[in-house]
C-alpha positions in Angstrom: -53.6 -79.5 -17.4 -53.3 -75.8 -17.1 -53.0 -73.6 -20.3 -49.6 -72.2 -19.8 -48.8 -69.2 -22.4 -45.2 -68.9 -21.1 -44.2 -72.1 -23.0 -42.1 -70.9 -25.9 -40.3 -74.3 -26.6 -40.1 -75.0 -30.5 -39.5 -78.3 -32.0 -36.3 -79.3 -33.9 -36.1 -77.8 -37.3 -38.7 -74.8 -36.7 -37.3 -71.1 -36.5 -39.3 -69.0 -34.2 -38.5 -65.3 -34.6 -39.2 -63.3 -31.3 -38.5 -59.7 -31.9 -38.0 -58.9 -35.5 -38.7 -61.4 -38.3 -35.6 -63.0 -39.6 -37.0 -64.9 -42.4 -40.1 -64.3 -44.6 -41.6 -67.5 -44.0 -40.9 -70.7 -41.7 -42.5 -74.1 -41.1 -44.8 -74.5 -38.0 -44.7 -78.3 -37.1 -48.4 -78.4 -36.0 -48.9 -81.9 -36.6 -45.7 -83.0 -35.0 -46.5 -80.8 -31.8 -50.0 -82.0 -31.6 -49.1 -85.8 -31.7 -46.4 -85.4 -29.0 -48.9 -83.3 -26.6 -51.6 -86.0 -27.3 -49.1 -88.6 -26.4 -48.1 -86.5 -23.1 -51.8 -86.5 -22.1 -52.2 -82.8 -23.1 -50.8 -79.4 -22.9 -49.8 -76.2 -24.8 -46.7 -75.6 -26.8 -45.9 -72.4 -28.9 -44.8 -72.9 -32.6 -44.4 -69.4 -33.5 -43.9 -66.2 -31.6 -43.4 -62.8 -33.5 -43.9 -59.3 -32.4 -47.8 -59.1 -33.2 -48.6 -62.9 -33.0 -48.2 -66.0 -31.1 -49.4 -69.4 -32.6 -49.6 -72.3 -30.4 -51.1 -76.0 -30.3 -53.3 -76.7 -27.3 -54.3 -80.3 -26.5 -57.0 -81.1 -23.9 -57.5 -84.8 -22.8 -60.5 -85.7 -20.4 -60.7 -86.0 -17.4 -58.3 -82.8 -17.1 -60.3 -79.7 -16.9 -59.4 -76.6 -19.0 -57.9 -74.3 -16.5 -57.0 -71.4 -18.3 -57.7 -67.9 -17.2 -58.7 -64.9 -19.5 -55.7 -63.6 -21.6 -54.7 -59.9 -22.4 -54.7 -60.6 -26.0 -57.6 -61.4 -28.6 -57.6 -65.3 -29.1 -58.7 -67.3 -32.3 -59.2 -71.2 -31.8 -59.3 -73.5 -34.7 -60.2 -77.1 -33.9 -57.8 -79.6 -35.5 -59.2 -82.7 -34.1 -62.2 -83.7 -31.9 -65.2 -81.8 -30.5 -65.9 -79.8 -27.5 -67.8 -76.8 -26.2 -66.4 -73.5 -25.7 -68.2 -71.5 -23.0 -67.3 -67.7 -23.5 -68.8 -65.3 -20.7 -71.8 -67.7 -20.2 -72.4 -68.6 -24.1 -71.8 -71.9 -25.4 -70.4 -72.7 -28.9 -70.3 -76.3 -29.8 -67.3 -76.8 -32.2 -65.8 -79.7 -34.1 -63.1 -80.3 -36.4 -62.8 -77.3 -38.9 -64.6 -75.0 -36.9 -63.0 -71.7 -35.4 -64.0 -69.2 -32.7 -63.0 -65.8 -31.6 -62.4 -64.9 -28.0 -61.9 -61.3 -27.1 -59.2 -60.1 -24.8 -60.3 -60.3 -21.3 -63.1 -62.6 -21.8 -63.8 -65.4 -19.4 -63.7 -68.7 -21.5 -63.3 -72.6 -21.0 -63.6 -75.7 -22.7 -66.0 -78.3 -21.7 -67.5 -81.6 -22.9 -64.5 -82.8 -24.8 -62.9 -86.2 -24.5 -59.7 -85.2 -26.6 -59.6 -82.0 -28.2 -56.7 -80.5 -30.5 -56.8 -76.7 -31.1 -54.7 -74.3 -33.1 -54.4 -71.2 -31.0 -53.8 -67.8 -32.3 -53.2 -64.9 -30.1 -52.6 -61.4 -31.2 -49.9 -59.6 -29.3 -50.3 -55.8 -28.1 -47.0 -55.6 -26.2 
């Protein structure tokens, strides 16, 4: 399943301000989205988008490869469940539940060596 950052669907009950903050705080239904994506065989879903930040849940299920391309934004991955190897510009990082990794904007990167991997993804937005 390809990593589609254009996805902005938000689950029921969540509020996602897109241009200005309309609330000081809101709930991100991360576990609900993770479960739904796992049942669907993987994918990406944004749970928050604001002027400087996008937060999403990304689930990878083998044998589907990670087909993402470099992004225009800095990115932080937090492993919610599973284990995998993140290859960034030829360097490998073995990561498991509770680990996090930073990927700078424009860097070639891909996940390999996973069976099922659930990630919280944070993008800084410069636009």
